[in-house]
Structure formats: C-alpha cells, structure tokens
N, C-alpha and C positions, 0 to 999 in steps of 0.2 A: 261497617255500616256507615254511610257519609254525612256530614254535618254540615248544615246551611251555614256558609261565612255570613259574617257580620259585617256590613259596609263600615270603612275605616271612621268616617265622620257620624256615624249612627249616635255613638256614645256621649261625643262633645256637643250633637244637638241636641239630644236629650237633656244633657246637663245646662245647656241653655235654656232650655224652656222651663227646667224646674225652677231656675235661678231667677227668673222672669216672672213665673208664678209666685215665689217668694215673695219678690218685690212689690206684687200687685198686693199681695195679702197683706204685708206691713203697710201700704200705703193706707187698706182699708183700715188697719188697726188703729194707723195715725188718724185717721177721720174720726173714728169712734172715738179715742182718747181727746181731741177736739172737741167733739160734742159733748161728752161729759165734763168737760171745762165750762163749756158754755152754759150748761143748764147749771153746773156750779155757780157760775158767777151770777147769773140772775137771782138763783134762788137762797144762796147763802150770804150771810153777813153779819151786822149788828143783831138784825132782826131776819130770822130764818123764815123763811114763807114755804108753805107746803107745796108741792107741786101742780094741786088741782087750785090753788089758788094763783099761783103762776099763769097757768094755761088761760083762767077766766080775765086774769087782768091784761091779758095779751090780745085776747079775742073778744071778750066782754066787759069791758071797761066801764063801771058803772060809778064812778066818783070814790070807791072805797079807797080808804088810806095806802093799803096795799098795791092798789091800781098806779097812784102816783109814784110808789117806791120804784114800781117794776118799770114802767113805761118811763118815766122822765129822770130815773137816777141811773137803774141798773142794766136797761137796755143801751143807753147811749154807753157808757161804760163798757160794755163787754164788746158791742161794735168797733167801740174805739181802739180795744184791746187787741181784737182780729186782725186790724188793719196794721196796727203797731207790730205785733208781733211778726205779720208775715213779713213785712217791711224789714224789719232789721235782721231775721232770720235770713233770707235771699240775700240781703244786702253784704252780710257776713259770708255767706258761700261764695258771692262772685267776687268779694274781694279776696278768700282764701285760694280763690282758683288763678283769680287774674296775677297777684302777686306769687303765688306758687309759696305761698306762708301760711302753715299751720296757726301761726299768732295772729292773725288779722281778723280784725273786728273794727267796726266804726266806732265803738268807744274807745277800745284800746288804741286805735291808729290816730287819735285826734278830731276825727272827723265830728262826731257828736261835741265836742268840745269847741271845737270851730262853729259849729253852729248857733251852740249858746253865746258864744262871744259877739256874733254877728246880731242876735238875737237883743243881748243887753245894749250894743251901740243904738239899736234902732230904739229901743226903750229912752233910752237916755238923751238922744239928739234930737229925735223925731217924735218921742211921742207915741209911737206905736203901741197898741195894747192887743189887738185882735189877732188871733193865729192866722185870719187871712191875708192880712197884712205884713205879719213880718215873716210869714214863712218864704219870701222872696230872699229875705236877708239869710234866712236859716240855708236855703239853697247856696247862696253865694259863699258865706262861710264853711258851709262842709265841702264845698268843691274845691275852694282855695285851698283848706288844711288838707285835704287829700293828697292834691298835688303836691305841696310842701312836703309832707311827710314822705312821699314815694322818691321824691328828689333828694331829700336828705339821706335817706336809706340806701338809695343806689348811688349815691356820691363817691369820687374817689375811684372809679372804674372798676370795682370789685363786684359791683351788682347789689340788688336789693334782697341781703340777705335775711332771714327771721330775724336773726338776733338785732340786726342792724336797724330794720324797720320798726321792731319792738321799742329799741332803746329811741329811735328819732318820734314814733307817736308818744312814749310816756314823756319826753322833752318837752314836745309842744305842748301836750295837755297842761303840764305843769305851769308852763309859763302864762297859756289862756288861762289856767284857774287862775292864776295870780290877778291876770289884767280885770276879769270877771269881778273878782273879791274888791279889786280897786274901785272899778266902777261902782259897785253898788254902796261903797263906803263913800265915797264923793257926791253920790247922788242919791239920797235917802228916799227919794218917790220911788226911784226904780226899785228900790228894795222890796215895797209893797207889793209890787207887780211881780215880781223874779224869785221871791224865795219860796213860793210853792211850786212852782212851774219848773226851778232848778233841781228839787229833789226827784222829780221823775214820777209821774202819778197818773192814772187814770181818771179818777174821781173828780167831781167839780166843771166836767166838760159836759156842753150843749150838744146838742143831737146835730145842729149845724156843722158842728166843726168835723164829724164823721162824712158829710157831703164834700166838705172842703179839701180835707186833706185825701179822701178817696181819688178826687180828679186825679191827683198826682199820684198816689200811692198803685192805683189798679192799673193804669197804663205802665210804668214801670215795671211790674209784674209781669206784665203781660211780655215786655220786652227782654227782660230777664231771661223767660222761659222761652223765649226765639233763638236767644243766644246761646241755648245749652249745647246745642250740636258744634257750633262755629269755637266754643270754650272745650270740647275735648279734642279737637283737631289742634287748637292752639296749645294743647298740652303737651303735643309731641314735638313743640319747638317752632320757631318762625319757619325755618328753612321747609321743612316737611310740610306745615301749614300752607305755604305759598305753592308747594308742589302739588297739594291737594285741591288748590283752588281757592282758599281762606286768605283774607286780606287781614294781617295783623293789626295794623294801625287804624283799622275801621272798627274792628271787634272791641281793643282797647277802649275805642272812643265812644263806643256805644255803652260798654259795661261801665266806663265811669258815669256817664250819663246816668244810668239806672241807679247806680250806687249812690250817686249825690241826691237824686230826687228821692229816691226811698228812705235813706237815712236823714236828710235833711225835712222831709215832710213828718217823719215819724219823731223827730227830735222838736221841731215846733209844734205839734200838738200833744205831746205828752211830758217833753223834756228830754235830760238827757237819760236813757238806760240801757246800762252797761252789761257786757256778757253775754247777751240773747244772740249776737251774732257770731259768737266765738263757740258757745255751747252746742247751738242746734247744729249747724253744717258737721261737726265732729261726730254727733250722734246719728244724723243722717248718713254720713261717711260708712259708719260703721255696719250700717244695714245693707246699704246701696253697693259699697265698692265706690271708684272714683269716677263714676259717669254723672256727667252734670244733668243729664235727661232725667235722672232719677233723684238727683240730691237737691236740685232746687223745687219741684213737687213737695218732696219730703220736709223740707224747709218752710215752704209756704205753709204746712199744716202744725209741724213741730212748733216753729215761733211762736206763733199766737195760742197753742195749747201750755208753752211755759208760760209765757206771760199774763194769762188768765189765771193759771193755776198759782203764780206768785201772788196776784192781785187777791185771791181768795183766801192765801196763807195770812197775805197782810191782814185782812179784817178781821181774822179768827184769833191772832196772837194775844191782842189784849184789847175784845171789844168794853164799850163800843168806840173807843179809840183804834184810828189804824196806822199800820206800818205801811209805807208806801211801796208801790210796785217794785221801784228800782233799787229801794233797801234790800228786798227778799231775793231778787236777781242777783244783786252783789254777794249776799251770802250763800247762792248756790253756785255762781260761777266762780267766784274767788278761790275756791278750792281747786275746782277743775283747772283753772289757769296755772296756779303753783303744783300741779300734779304734771300739766303738759309739759311746763318751763323745765321741771325737775329731770326728764328724762336726759340721759348721756348724751342723746342725739337727737336733735330735733329735725326730721325729715322733711325734707320740702316735698309739695305736691305737685 
C-alpha cells in the first residue's frame, strides 16, 4: 500500500504559519491588556468611579464632580501615559537593536538624564517653563548624550560591548545628576519648577501637552515601524546588509533620530521615567523572537500598558496621596535589571 509523500517544505510552512498566528494572538492579548489599563487609569484612583459614571462623564458631561475628574484630570493623564509608554518602549527596542546590547535603555544609557539636564539649563538661564518650549532643549540633550555614551562605549577600538555601554551610561548619568543637583541648589527658583517634573509623573499635565508631544512622538513611532525590516537586515552585519541592498549609515541615522525624538519628547512631557525601555523590549522579544517587525508593535502596546498600570498602582498605595509613576516603574524594573546583569554571560542581540 503506497503512502502519499509529504513535501519537504510542508512542515516548516505549517510551523511558520502557526508561529505567525500565535504572534497575532499575542498582539491582540497585548491590546486587550492595554485596554484594561486604560479603563483602570480613568476609573481608579483616590476616588473610584463606577464604569457607568465614567461613560456618562465621557459622552454626556453635565457638570457633575465626576465629570471634571474624568474629563479634566484622568483623561489627559491617561492619554499622556499612552504616548509616553509607547515612546519609551519603542525607543528602548530601537536602542537595543541598534547597539545589539540587551542592557540598552534611554534611562540607563543617560539619554533621559541628558534631556533633563538640558531642560534644567533652559529653565535656569532662559526662564523656560512650558513643555512646548523646553522640548527642543530636551531633544538636544537626549541626542548629544546618546552620541556621547555610544562614543565612550565604543572607544578603544574594542567595539560597543554591553558592559562598556552600561558603564558609560552609568558614569554619564551620575555626572549629569550631579550637575542637575548643583543647578537646582544654585538657582532656587528652578527648584520649584523642576522638583515635580524631575520625579517623573503623569499627573498635573494639561490636555494641551498631549497634542504638543504627540506631534513629535507619533511621527517618530511611524518612522520606527518603517525601519523594522531594515533593522532585521542590519542585524546580519554591515557587509551582509549592504549585499542585500541596505544602507547601514542611513539606517543608524534614522534610528538615532527616532530614539532622540521619542525619548526627548517623553522626558519633556513626563520627566525621566526609567526601566520602561529596558523591560518592555525583553518581554516582547520573549514572545515574538528577534524579528523587529513584531517587537516594535508589541512594545508600542506593552509600553503604555506598563506605564498606566504603574500609575494606577501608585494611586492605590497610600490614597489620597500618590506615588509617582517613575518610582513604581523603578521598583518593577530594578529587580529585572539586576537579574539580567547577574547572568553569567550577557548575550548581544
């Protein structure tokens, strides 16, 4: 009795299709998780608002106290969390891919500190107080420090290894932190403007900031997604990438532009928030594998889910007082970073 032969490529094709289906299901699950975080961000706080009242406040505002809480306080806070989380998550994924360094993160590599230092200078010397004004200084500081840290990490001709980049980032961040502290002490008027922004928070921001920062973050997110395929090619090496038609210099320049825009705008809007750009890409990579075409969309969903969840947790720790979102993300991300560094061997991406 004869048995029909199975084509040699049938099993791999079925396996690839199954993997793609699982990634799509994971992406839908991430979107569902983000939706839950959005609902919780609007409904939960020092005063928990029932879902029906939230719905009425969003669509049928009649001047009730809950209407003001939802529309003027929690909706802007939630929208800002969506933008900041997506920006930091995608910026971290881009930085890890670009440097092939699993420890890369806008906070750990000094990019956020560079943006903060530039904002302090603008506040102290020019009297700048509004995000729409100091965002340009945040961009300048983020870009300059990203170049400096990469240059220090790649110095000596031995290449930008994960440990060298992490050490360079820690050193530059320490120096910038000292500079910021000195400026705040020498300029007491700056302290009043800077002290709340420095912690890293979503509260106290007006709805106008969402539009101002979104004008920078949304195009940078689109640019990052368009670079995904090129980053996959670049991961094979510059020579192989050129043979496949890629232009490594152009890809790196555009990636650096996206990283600077994302981390600079997020830091200008909410202050320095660390560890989001570190933890989110690792979580995405554990689900999707190394394909940037999947990692970046996952990060765009998981990043804001993490930020909004941390913000909600901060509201519930000691109501009516709040623990700011950057403090909560630090408690979540620091153990993850320690576990990552404690591995016997840190594999490059």
